[in-house]
PyMOL Python script that loads the backbone (N, CA, C, O; Angstrom):
from pymol import cmd

cmd.read_pdbstr("""\
ATOM      1  N   UNK A   1     -13.493  19.954 -15.095  1.00  0.00           N
ATOM      2  CA  UNK A   1     -11.782  19.730 -14.967  1.00  0.00           C
ATOM      3  C   UNK A   1     -11.463  18.909 -13.943  1.00  0.00           C
ATOM      4  O   UNK A   1     -11.947  19.039 -12.819  1.00  0.00           O
ATOM      5  N   UNK A   2     -10.498  17.875 -14.316  1.00  0.00           N
ATOM      6  CA  UNK A   2     -10.117  17.026 -13.359  1.00  0.00           C
ATOM      7  C   UNK A   2      -8.853  17.340 -12.609  1.00  0.00           C
ATOM      8  O   UNK A   2      -7.902  17.890 -13.165  1.00  0.00           O
ATOM      9  N   UNK A   3      -8.848  16.996 -11.374  1.00  0.00           N
ATOM     10  CA  UNK A   3      -8.017  17.260 -10.330  1.00  0.00           C
ATOM     11  C   UNK A   3      -6.578  16.571 -10.857  1.00  0.00           C
ATOM     12  O   UNK A   3      -6.694  15.671 -11.688  1.00  0.00           O
ATOM     13  N   UNK A   4      -5.431  16.890 -10.483  1.00  0.00           N
ATOM     14  CA  UNK A   4      -4.279  16.021 -10.804  1.00  0.00           C
ATOM     15  C   UNK A   4      -4.330  15.315  -9.519  1.00  0.00           C
ATOM     16  O   UNK A   4      -4.624  15.790  -8.422  1.00  0.00           O
ATOM     17  N   UNK A   5      -3.913  13.790  -9.894  1.00  0.00           N
ATOM     18  CA  UNK A   5      -3.508  12.999  -8.788  1.00  0.00           C
ATOM     19  C   UNK A   5      -2.226  13.320  -8.014  1.00  0.00           C
ATOM     20  O   UNK A   5      -1.159  13.660  -8.525  1.00  0.00           O
ATOM     21  N   UNK A   6      -2.474  13.169  -6.745  1.00  0.00           N
ATOM     22  CA  UNK A   6      -1.278  13.467  -5.720  1.00  0.00           C
ATOM     23  C   UNK A   6      -0.231  12.063  -6.046  1.00  0.00           C
ATOM     24  O   UNK A   6      -0.497  10.901  -6.354  1.00  0.00           O
ATOM     25  N   UNK A   7       0.877  12.690  -5.847  1.00  0.00           N
ATOM     26  CA  UNK A   7       1.865  11.650  -6.154  1.00  0.00           C
ATOM     27  C   UNK A   7       2.127  10.608  -5.091  1.00  0.00           C
ATOM     28  O   UNK A   7       2.256  10.867  -3.895  1.00  0.00           O
ATOM     29  N   UNK A   8       2.200   9.280  -5.692  1.00  0.00           N
ATOM     30  CA  UNK A   8       2.106   8.332  -4.775  1.00  0.00           C
ATOM     31  C   UNK A   8       3.639   8.031  -4.378  1.00  0.00           C
ATOM     32  O   UNK A   8       4.579   8.111  -5.170  1.00  0.00           O
ATOM     33  N   UNK A   9       3.717   7.738  -3.273  1.00  0.00           N
ATOM     34  CA  UNK A   9       5.249   7.434  -2.773  1.00  0.00           C
ATOM     35  C   UNK A   9       5.935   6.244  -3.636  1.00  0.00           C
ATOM     36  O   UNK A   9       5.197   5.273  -3.805  1.00  0.00           O
ATOM     37  N   UNK A  10       7.033   6.176  -4.121  1.00  0.00           N
ATOM     38  CA  UNK A  10       7.645   5.141  -4.498  1.00  0.00           C
ATOM     39  C   UNK A  10       7.968   4.374  -3.444  1.00  0.00           C
ATOM     40  O   UNK A  10       8.435   4.797  -2.387  1.00  0.00           O
ATOM     41  N   UNK A  11       7.620   2.749  -3.828  1.00  0.00           N
ATOM     42  CA  UNK A  11       8.148   1.684  -3.011  1.00  0.00           C
ATOM     43  C   UNK A  11       9.623   1.890  -2.882  1.00  0.00           C
ATOM     44  O   UNK A  11      10.225   2.407  -3.823  1.00  0.00           O
ATOM     45  N   UNK A  12      10.257   1.527  -1.795  1.00  0.00           N
ATOM     46  CA  UNK A  12      11.802   1.533  -1.440  1.00  0.00           C
ATOM     47  C   UNK A  12      12.067   0.178  -1.846  1.00  0.00           C
ATOM     48  O   UNK A  12      11.355  -0.802  -1.630  1.00  0.00           O
ATOM     49  N   UNK A  13      13.532   0.240  -2.659  1.00  0.00           N
ATOM     50  CA  UNK A  13      14.105  -0.873  -2.991  1.00  0.00           C
ATOM     51  C   UNK A  13      14.233  -1.609  -1.805  1.00  0.00           C
ATOM     52  O   UNK A  13      14.207  -0.964  -0.756  1.00  0.00           O
ATOM     53  N   UNK A  14      14.401  -3.150  -1.740  1.00  0.00           N
ATOM     54  CA  UNK A  14      14.792  -3.884  -0.642  1.00  0.00           C
ATOM     55  C   UNK A  14      16.038  -3.451   0.047  1.00  0.00           C
ATOM     56  O   UNK A  14      16.136  -3.449   1.274  1.00  0.00           O
ATOM     57  N   UNK A  15      17.222  -2.994  -0.960  1.00  0.00           N
ATOM     58  CA  UNK A  15      18.591  -2.930  -0.451  1.00  0.00           C
ATOM     59  C   UNK A  15      18.331  -1.562   0.540  1.00  0.00           C
ATOM     60  O   UNK A  15      18.666  -1.574   1.725  1.00  0.00           O
ATOM     61  N   UNK A  16      17.752  -0.499  -0.045  1.00  0.00           N
ATOM     62  CA  UNK A  16      17.845   0.684   1.073  1.00  0.00           C
ATOM     63  C   UNK A  16      16.815   0.382   2.060  1.00  0.00           C
ATOM     64  O   UNK A  16      17.020   0.972   3.120  1.00  0.00           O
ATOM     65  N   UNK A  17      15.747  -0.369   2.045  1.00  0.00           N
ATOM     66  CA  UNK A  17      14.970  -0.733   3.283  1.00  0.00           C
ATOM     67  C   UNK A  17      15.878  -1.587   4.258  1.00  0.00           C
ATOM     68  O   UNK A  17      15.970  -1.259   5.441  1.00  0.00           O
ATOM     69  N   UNK A  18      16.461  -2.543   3.818  1.00  0.00           N
ATOM     70  CA  UNK A  18      17.220  -3.132   4.690  1.00  0.00           C
ATOM     71  C   UNK A  18      18.362  -2.340   5.329  1.00  0.00           C
ATOM     72  O   UNK A  18      18.739  -2.571   6.478  1.00  0.00           O
ATOM     73  N   UNK A  19      18.926  -1.356   4.511  1.00  0.00           N
ATOM     74  CA  UNK A  19      20.009  -0.663   5.034  1.00  0.00           C
ATOM     75  C   UNK A  19      19.485   0.235   6.132  1.00  0.00           C
ATOM     76  O   UNK A  19      20.172   0.446   7.132  1.00  0.00           O
ATOM     77  N   UNK A  20      18.259   0.781   5.970  1.00  0.00           N
ATOM     78  CA  UNK A  20      17.494   1.555   7.120  1.00  0.00           C
ATOM     79  C   UNK A  20      17.373   0.974   8.292  1.00  0.00           C
ATOM     80  O   UNK A  20      17.667   1.433   9.396  1.00  0.00           O
ATOM     81  N   UNK A  21      16.864  -0.210   7.976  1.00  0.00           N
ATOM     82  CA  UNK A  21      16.411  -0.965   9.139  1.00  0.00           C
ATOM     83  C   UNK A  21      17.817  -1.217   9.916  1.00  0.00           C
ATOM     84  O   UNK A  21      18.085  -0.669  10.985  1.00  0.00           O
ATOM     85  N   UNK A  22      18.456  -1.889   9.412  1.00  0.00           N
ATOM     86  CA  UNK A  22      20.076  -2.153  10.183  1.00  0.00           C
ATOM     87  C   UNK A  22      20.441  -0.783  10.861  1.00  0.00           C
ATOM     88  O   UNK A  22      20.643  -0.894  12.071  1.00  0.00           O
ATOM     89  N   UNK A  23      20.553   0.314  10.419  1.00  0.00           N
ATOM     90  CA  UNK A  23      20.913   1.625  10.710  1.00  0.00           C
ATOM     91  C   UNK A  23      20.005   1.709  12.318  1.00  0.00           C
ATOM     92  O   UNK A  23      20.501   1.824  13.439  1.00  0.00           O
ATOM     93  N   UNK A  24      18.588   1.608  11.947  1.00  0.00           N
ATOM     94  CA  UNK A  24      17.801   1.912  13.157  1.00  0.00           C
ATOM     95  C   UNK A  24      18.079   0.707  14.242  1.00  0.00           C
ATOM     96  O   UNK A  24      18.389   1.101  15.366  1.00  0.00           O
ATOM     97  N   UNK A  25      18.026  -0.289  14.100  1.00  0.00           N
ATOM     98  CA  UNK A  25      18.104  -1.594  14.730  1.00  0.00           C
ATOM     99  C   UNK A  25      19.429  -1.542  15.596  1.00  0.00           C
ATOM    100  O   UNK A  25      19.342  -1.778  16.801  1.00  0.00           O
ATOM    101  N   UNK A  26      20.645  -1.242  15.028  1.00  0.00           N
ATOM    102  CA  UNK A  26      22.101  -1.112  15.203  1.00  0.00           C
ATOM    103  C   UNK A  26      21.938  -0.425  16.692  1.00  0.00           C
ATOM    104  O   UNK A  26      22.314  -0.956  17.737  1.00  0.00           O
ATOM    105  N   UNK A  27      21.317   0.834  16.582  1.00  0.00           N
ATOM    106  CA  UNK A  27      21.316   1.584  17.866  1.00  0.00           C
ATOM    107  C   UNK A  27      20.417   1.305  19.279  1.00  0.00           C
ATOM    108  O   UNK A  27      20.576   1.765  20.409  1.00  0.00           O
ATOM    109  N   UNK A  28      19.578   0.520  18.836  1.00  0.00           N
ATOM    110  CA  UNK A  28      18.819  -0.166  20.009  1.00  0.00           C
ATOM    111  C   UNK A  28      18.834  -1.830  20.251  1.00  0.00           C
ATOM    112  O   UNK A  28      17.890  -2.302  20.884  1.00  0.00           O
ATOM    113  N   UNK A  29      19.768  -2.623  19.814  1.00  0.00           N
ATOM    114  CA  UNK A  29      20.190  -3.642  20.056  1.00  0.00           C
ATOM    115  C   UNK A  29      21.012  -3.877  21.384  1.00  0.00           C
ATOM    116  O   UNK A  29      21.946  -3.185  21.790  1.00  0.00           O
ATOM    117  N   UNK A  30      20.452  -5.033  21.994  1.00  0.00           N
ATOM    118  CA  UNK A  30      21.465  -5.345  23.110  1.00  0.00           C
ATOM    119  C   UNK A  30      22.091  -6.806  22.763  1.00  0.00           C
ATOM    120  O   UNK A  30      21.476  -7.768  22.303  1.00  0.00           O
ATOM    121  N   UNK A  31      23.512  -6.727  23.107  1.00  0.00           N
ATOM    122  CA  UNK A  31      24.383  -7.865  22.492  1.00  0.00           C
ATOM    123  C   UNK A  31      24.089  -9.148  23.559  1.00  0.00           C
ATOM    124  O   UNK A  31      24.052  -9.042  24.785  1.00  0.00           O
ATOM    125  N   UNK A  32      23.954  -9.984  23.030  1.00  0.00           N
ATOM    126  CA  UNK A  32      23.868 -11.514  24.182  1.00  0.00           C
ATOM    127  C   UNK A  32      25.158 -11.570  24.941  1.00  0.00           C
ATOM    128  O   UNK A  32      26.164 -10.987  24.537  1.00  0.00           O
ATOM    129  N   UNK A  33      25.126 -12.233  25.975  1.00  0.00           N
ATOM    130  CA  UNK A  33      26.298 -12.552  26.620  1.00  0.00           C
ATOM    131  C   UNK A  33      27.165 -13.540  25.736  1.00  0.00           C
ATOM    132  O   UNK A  33      26.661 -14.418  25.036  1.00  0.00           O
ATOM    133  N   UNK A  34      28.613 -13.285  25.853  1.00  0.00           N
ATOM    134  CA  UNK A  34      29.406 -14.048  25.277  1.00  0.00           C
ATOM    135  C   UNK A  34      29.743 -13.488  23.627  1.00  0.00           C
ATOM    136  O   UNK A  34      30.715 -13.958  23.036  1.00  0.00           O
ATOM    137  N   UNK A  35      28.878 -12.486  22.982  1.00  0.00           N
ATOM    138  CA  UNK A  35      29.090 -12.130  21.747  1.00  0.00           C
ATOM    139  C   UNK A  35      30.083 -10.753  21.783  1.00  0.00           C
ATOM    140  O   UNK A  35      30.161 -10.076  22.808  1.00  0.00           O
ATOM    141  N   UNK A  36      30.706 -10.473  20.755  1.00  0.00           N
ATOM    142  CA  UNK A  36      31.408  -9.128  20.780  1.00  0.00           C
ATOM    143  C   UNK A  36      30.494  -7.832  21.091  1.00  0.00           C
ATOM    144  O   UNK A  36      29.428  -7.590  20.523  1.00  0.00           O
ATOM    145  N   UNK A  37      31.002  -7.168  21.932  1.00  0.00           N
ATOM    146  CA  UNK A  37      30.016  -5.915  22.340  1.00  0.00           C
ATOM    147  C   UNK A  37      30.414  -4.672  21.685  1.00  0.00           C
ATOM    148  O   UNK A  37      29.936  -3.584  22.009  1.00  0.00           O
ATOM    149  N   UNK A  38      31.436  -4.852  20.608  1.00  0.00           N
ATOM    150  CA  UNK A  38      31.549  -3.686  19.757  1.00  0.00           C
ATOM    151  C   UNK A  38      30.649  -3.250  18.700  1.00  0.00           C
ATOM    152  O   UNK A  38      29.613  -3.913  18.666  1.00  0.00           O
ATOM    153  N   UNK A  39      30.726  -2.459  17.951  1.00  0.00           N
ATOM    154  CA  UNK A  39      29.878  -2.114  16.903  1.00  0.00           C
ATOM    155  C   UNK A  39      29.678  -3.427  15.954  1.00  0.00           C
ATOM    156  O   UNK A  39      28.550  -3.814  15.647  1.00  0.00           O
ATOM    157  N   UNK A  40      30.660  -3.964  15.594  1.00  0.00           N
ATOM    158  CA  UNK A  40      30.584  -5.032  14.851  1.00  0.00           C
ATOM    159  C   UNK A  40      29.559  -6.213  15.259  1.00  0.00           C
ATOM    160  O   UNK A  40      28.804  -6.796  14.480  1.00  0.00           O
ATOM    161  N   UNK A  41      29.657  -6.379  16.268  1.00  0.00           N
ATOM    162  CA  UNK A  41      28.916  -7.308  16.956  1.00  0.00           C
ATOM    163  C   UNK A  41      27.377  -6.861  17.114  1.00  0.00           C
ATOM    164  O   UNK A  41      26.450  -7.664  17.016  1.00  0.00           O
ATOM    165  N   UNK A  42      27.232  -5.654  17.339  1.00  0.00           N
ATOM    166  CA  UNK A  42      25.849  -5.200  17.182  1.00  0.00           C
ATOM    167  C   UNK A  42      25.272  -5.175  15.727  1.00  0.00           C
ATOM    168  O   UNK A  42      24.136  -5.507  15.387  1.00  0.00           O
ATOM    169  N   UNK A  43      26.268  -4.724  14.956  1.00  0.00           N
ATOM    170  CA  UNK A  43      25.407  -4.980  13.471  1.00  0.00           C
ATOM    171  C   UNK A  43      25.452  -6.319  12.972  1.00  0.00           C
ATOM    172  O   UNK A  43      24.683  -6.527  12.033  1.00  0.00           O
ATOM    173  N   UNK A  44      26.256  -7.425  13.412  1.00  0.00           N
ATOM    174  CA  UNK A  44      25.599  -8.745  13.123  1.00  0.00           C
ATOM    175  C   UNK A  44      24.033  -8.991  13.881  1.00  0.00           C
ATOM    176  O   UNK A  44      23.028  -9.431  13.323  1.00  0.00           O
ATOM    177  N   UNK A  45      24.124  -8.709  14.826  1.00  0.00           N
ATOM    178  CA  UNK A  45      22.616  -8.994  15.345  1.00  0.00           C
ATOM    179  C   UNK A  45      21.759  -8.284  14.577  1.00  0.00           C
ATOM    180  O   UNK A  45      20.833  -8.863  14.009  1.00  0.00           O
ATOM    181  N   UNK A  46      21.950  -6.947  14.457  1.00  0.00           N
ATOM    182  CA  UNK A  46      21.077  -6.169  13.497  1.00  0.00           C
ATOM    183  C   UNK A  46      20.771  -6.779  12.293  1.00  0.00           C
ATOM    184  O   UNK A  46      19.593  -6.720  11.940  1.00  0.00           O
ATOM    185  N   UNK A  47      21.629  -7.399  11.526  1.00  0.00           N
ATOM    186  CA  UNK A  47      21.332  -7.624  10.230  1.00  0.00           C
ATOM    187  C   UNK A  47      20.893  -8.864  10.168  1.00  0.00           C
ATOM    188  O   UNK A  47      20.608  -9.213   9.023  1.00  0.00           O
ATOM    189  N   UNK A  48      20.685  -9.918  11.266  1.00  0.00           N
ATOM    190  CA  UNK A  48      19.706 -10.909  11.570  1.00  0.00           C
ATOM    191  C   UNK A  48      18.135 -10.600  11.588  1.00  0.00           C
ATOM    192  O   UNK A  48      17.220 -11.075  10.915  1.00  0.00           O
ATOM    193  N   UNK A  49      18.158  -9.361  12.886  1.00  0.00           N
ATOM    194  CA  UNK A  49      16.806  -8.991  12.910  1.00  0.00           C
ATOM    195  C   UNK A  49      16.089  -8.573  11.656  1.00  0.00           C
ATOM    196  O   UNK A  49      14.935  -8.897  11.378  1.00  0.00           O
ATOM    197  N   UNK A  50      16.837  -7.865  10.969  1.00  0.00           N
ATOM    198  CA  UNK A  50      16.269  -7.035   9.747  1.00  0.00           C
ATOM    199  C   UNK A  50      16.058  -7.743   8.602  1.00  0.00           C
ATOM    200  O   UNK A  50      15.132  -7.414   7.861  1.00  0.00           O
ATOM    201  N   UNK A  51      16.951  -8.902   8.271  1.00  0.00           N
ATOM    202  CA  UNK A  51      16.771  -9.932   7.316  1.00  0.00           C
ATOM    203  C   UNK A  51      15.463 -10.845   7.570  1.00  0.00           C
ATOM    204  O   UNK A  51      14.714 -11.196   6.658  1.00  0.00           O
ATOM    205  N   UNK A  52      15.306 -11.147   8.779  1.00  0.00           N
ATOM    206  CA  UNK A  52      14.081 -11.900   9.380  1.00  0.00           C
ATOM    207  C   UNK A  52      12.756 -10.894   8.848  1.00  0.00           C
ATOM    208  O   UNK A  52      11.856 -11.215   8.072  1.00  0.00           O
ATOM    209  N   UNK A  53      12.942  -9.747   9.453  1.00  0.00           N
ATOM    210  CA  UNK A  53      11.676  -8.886   9.344  1.00  0.00           C
ATOM    211  C   UNK A  53      11.566  -8.169   7.762  1.00  0.00           C
ATOM    212  O   UNK A  53      10.450  -7.928   7.301  1.00  0.00           O
ATOM    213  N   UNK A  54      12.409  -7.956   7.236  1.00  0.00           N
ATOM    214  CA  UNK A  54      12.280  -7.549   5.640  1.00  0.00           C
ATOM    215  C   UNK A  54      12.206  -8.346   4.796  1.00  0.00           C
ATOM    216  O   UNK A  54      11.398  -8.184   3.881  1.00  0.00           O
ATOM    217  N   UNK A  55      13.056  -9.482   4.851  1.00  0.00           N
ATOM    218  CA  UNK A  55      13.174 -10.308   3.612  1.00  0.00           C
ATOM    219  C   UNK A  55      12.243 -11.565   3.742  1.00  0.00           C
ATOM    220  O   UNK A  55      11.493 -11.996   2.866  1.00  0.00           O
ATOM    221  N   UNK A  56      12.422 -12.039   4.921  1.00  0.00           N
ATOM    222  CA  UNK A  56      11.408 -13.435   5.035  1.00  0.00           C
ATOM    223  C   UNK A  56      10.068 -13.038   4.970  1.00  0.00           C
ATOM    224  O   UNK A  56       9.303 -13.814   4.397  1.00  0.00           O
ATOM    225  N   UNK A  57       9.631 -12.035   5.415  1.00  0.00           N
ATOM    226  CA  UNK A  57       8.340 -11.593   5.190  1.00  0.00           C
ATOM    227  C   UNK A  57       7.789 -11.502   3.696  1.00  0.00           C
ATOM    228  O   UNK A  57       6.609 -11.415   3.356  1.00  0.00           O
ATOM    229  N   UNK A  58       8.879 -11.542   2.914  1.00  0.00           N
ATOM    230  CA  UNK A  58       8.435 -11.518   1.222  1.00  0.00           C
ATOM    231  C   UNK A  58       9.003 -12.732   0.562  1.00  0.00           C
ATOM    232  O   UNK A  58       9.238 -12.816  -0.643  1.00  0.00           O
ATOM    233  N   UNK A  59       9.244 -13.864   1.645  1.00  0.00           N
ATOM    234  CA  UNK A  59       9.164 -15.090   1.452  1.00  0.00           C
ATOM    235  C   UNK A  59      10.884 -14.968   0.225  1.00  0.00           C
ATOM    236  O   UNK A  59      10.992 -15.595  -0.829  1.00  0.00           O
ATOM    237  N   UNK A  60      11.799 -14.162   0.715  1.00  0.00           N
ATOM    238  CA  UNK A  60      12.994 -13.927   0.085  1.00  0.00           C
ATOM    239  C   UNK A  60      14.062 -14.216   1.180  1.00  0.00           C
ATOM    240  O   UNK A  60      13.907 -14.004   2.382  1.00  0.00           O
ATOM    241  N   UNK A  61      15.343 -14.816   0.487  1.00  0.00           N
ATOM    242  CA  UNK A  61      16.412 -14.932   1.511  1.00  0.00           C
ATOM    243  C   UNK A  61      17.480 -14.395   0.766  1.00  0.00           C
ATOM    244  O   UNK A  61      17.457 -14.202  -0.450  1.00  0.00           O
ATOM    245  N   UNK A  62      18.667 -14.096   1.732  1.00  0.00           N
ATOM    246  CA  UNK A  62      19.627 -13.096   1.129  1.00  0.00           C
ATOM    247  C   UNK A  62      20.778 -14.123   0.328  1.00  0.00           C
ATOM    248  O   UNK A  62      21.082 -15.246   0.731  1.00  0.00           O
ATOM    249  N   UNK A  63      21.261 -13.539  -0.741  1.00  0.00           N
ATOM    250  CA  UNK A  63      22.403 -14.194  -1.424  1.00  0.00           C
ATOM    251  C   UNK A  63      23.725 -13.539  -1.217  1.00  0.00           C
ATOM    252  O   UNK A  63      24.723 -14.097  -0.762  1.00  0.00           O
ATOM    253  N   UNK A  64      23.622 -12.206  -1.627  1.00  0.00           N
ATOM    254  CA  UNK A  64      24.660 -11.309  -1.565  1.00  0.00           C
ATOM    255  C   UNK A  64      24.461  -9.837  -1.127  1.00  0.00           C
ATOM    256  O   UNK A  64      23.607  -9.202  -1.745  1.00  0.00           O
ATOM    257  N   UNK A  65      25.129  -9.231  -0.160  1.00  0.00           N
ATOM    258  CA  UNK A  65      24.503  -7.818   0.394  1.00  0.00           C
ATOM    259  C   UNK A  65      25.870  -7.158   0.820  1.00  0.00           C
ATOM    260  O   UNK A  65      26.886  -7.591   1.363  1.00  0.00           O
ATOM    261  N   UNK A  66      25.480  -5.962   0.359  1.00  0.00           N
ATOM    262  CA  UNK A  66      26.570  -4.776   1.010  1.00  0.00           C
ATOM    263  C   UNK A  66      25.836  -3.447   1.106  1.00  0.00           C
ATOM    264  O   UNK A  66      24.952  -3.153   0.302  1.00  0.00           O
ATOM    265  N   UNK A  67      26.192  -2.693   2.044  1.00  0.00           N
ATOM    266  CA  UNK A  67      25.278  -1.715   2.206  1.00  0.00           C
ATOM    267  C   UNK A  67      26.170  -0.143   2.155  1.00  0.00           C
ATOM    268  O   UNK A  67      25.664   0.864   2.651  1.00  0.00           O
ATOM    269  N   UNK A  68      27.405  -0.120   1.555  1.00  0.00           N
ATOM    270  CA  UNK A  68      28.348   1.014   1.538  1.00  0.00           C
ATOM    271  C   UNK A  68      29.206   0.712   0.332  1.00  0.00           C
ATOM    272  O   UNK A  68      29.873  -0.318   0.230  1.00  0.00           O
ATOM    273  N   UNK A  69      29.146   1.732  -0.635  1.00  0.00           N
ATOM    274  CA  UNK A  69      28.605   2.891  -0.446  1.00  0.00           C
ATOM    275  C   UNK A  69      27.280   3.342  -0.925  1.00  0.00           C
ATOM    276  O   UNK A  69      26.645   4.353  -0.622  1.00  0.00           O
ATOM    277  N   UNK A  70      26.969   2.268  -1.830  1.00  0.00           N
ATOM    278  CA  UNK A  70      25.388   2.286  -2.283  1.00  0.00           C
ATOM    279  C   UNK A  70      24.758   1.064  -2.051  1.00  0.00           C
ATOM    280  O   UNK A  70      25.489   0.092  -2.244  1.00  0.00           O
ATOM    281  N   UNK A  71      23.717   0.846  -1.724  1.00  0.00           N
ATOM    282  CA  UNK A  71      23.044  -0.552  -1.424  1.00  0.00           C
ATOM    283  C   UNK A  71      22.974  -1.512  -2.373  1.00  0.00           C
ATOM    284  O   UNK A  71      22.446  -1.281  -3.461  1.00  0.00           O
ATOM    285  N   UNK A  72      23.504  -2.699  -2.058  1.00  0.00           N
ATOM    286  CA  UNK A  72      23.350  -3.519  -3.093  1.00  0.00           C
ATOM    287  C   UNK A  72      22.913  -4.958  -2.599  1.00  0.00           C
ATOM    288  O   UNK A  72      23.668  -5.626  -1.894  1.00  0.00           O
ATOM    289  N   UNK A  73      21.738  -5.386  -2.972  1.00  0.00           N
ATOM    290  CA  UNK A  73      21.191  -6.647  -2.553  1.00  0.00           C
ATOM    291  C   UNK A  73      20.752  -7.873  -3.632  1.00  0.00           C
ATOM    292  O   UNK A  73      20.179  -7.617  -4.692  1.00  0.00           O
ATOM    293  N   UNK A  74      21.065  -9.083  -3.254  1.00  0.00           N
ATOM    294  CA  UNK A  74      20.867  -9.993  -4.403  1.00  0.00           C
ATOM    295  C   UNK A  74      20.303 -11.130  -3.549  1.00  0.00           C
ATOM    296  O   UNK A  74      20.922 -11.855  -2.771  1.00  0.00           O
ATOM    297  N   UNK A  75      18.767 -11.137  -3.908  1.00  0.00           N
ATOM    298  CA  UNK A  75      18.042 -12.357  -3.183  1.00  0.00           C
ATOM    299  C   UNK A  75      17.771 -13.470  -3.865  1.00  0.00           C
ATOM    300  O   UNK A  75      18.127 -13.461  -5.044  1.00  0.00           O
ATOM    301  N   UNK A  76      17.135 -14.619  -3.376  1.00  0.00           N
ATOM    302  CA  UNK A  76      16.550 -15.636  -4.263  1.00  0.00           C
ATOM    303  C   UNK A  76      15.245 -16.150  -3.296  1.00  0.00           C
ATOM    304  O   UNK A  76      14.952 -15.867  -2.134  1.00  0.00           O
ATOM    305  N   UNK A  77      14.641 -16.970  -4.230  1.00  0.00           N
ATOM    306  CA  UNK A  77      13.250 -17.224  -3.411  1.00  0.00           C
ATOM    307  C   UNK A  77      13.365 -18.115  -2.095  1.00  0.00           C
ATOM    308  O   UNK A  77      14.247 -18.974  -2.109  1.00  0.00           O
ATOM    309  N   UNK A  78      12.780 -18.032  -1.262  1.00  0.00           N
ATOM    310  CA  UNK A  78      12.788 -19.160  -0.141  1.00  0.00           C
ATOM    311  C   UNK A  78      12.457 -20.454  -0.731  1.00  0.00           C
ATOM    312  O   UNK A  78      11.569 -20.769  -1.523  1.00  0.00           O
ATOM    313  N   UNK A  79      13.613 -21.301  -0.016  1.00  0.00           N
ATOM    314  CA  UNK A  79      13.333 -22.597  -0.492  1.00  0.00           C
ATOM    315  C   UNK A  79      12.277 -23.315   0.587  1.00  0.00           C
ATOM    316  O   UNK A  79      12.586 -23.302   1.778  1.00  0.00           O
ATOM    317  N   UNK A  80      11.263 -23.825   0.239  1.00  0.00           N
ATOM    318  CA  UNK A  80      10.259 -24.755   1.254  1.00  0.00           C
ATOM    319  C   UNK A  80      10.888 -26.175   1.479  1.00  0.00           C
ATOM    320  O   UNK A  80      11.302 -26.663   0.427  1.00  0.00           O
ATOM    321  N   UNK A  81      11.033 -26.825   2.402  1.00  0.00           N
ATOM    322  CA  UNK A  81      11.555 -28.151   2.660  1.00  0.00           C
ATOM    323  C   UNK A  81      10.365 -29.112   3.116  1.00  0.00           C
ATOM    324  O   UNK A  81      10.593 -30.291   3.387  1.00  0.00           O
TER     325      UNK A  81
END
""", "prot")
cmd.dss("prot")
cmd.show_as("cartoon", "prot")
cmd.util.cbc("prot")
cmd.orient("prot")
């Protein structure tokens, strides 16, 4: 008799992964001097950090993105020059 295989974790979509990264980083990021110190300023910095870590590591760039109410992400391949 064979044992059933344990359920493997589904890979997160890139949109959900990017949203969760932004939410985590937004809480800890320090805004540079001269930048807007409100939540909007922190969110801009968090988006930049997360795009670099989540998308650029997969050789993709962002084309269109929104994360409320449902994450939507449209990417394109990284262009090498």
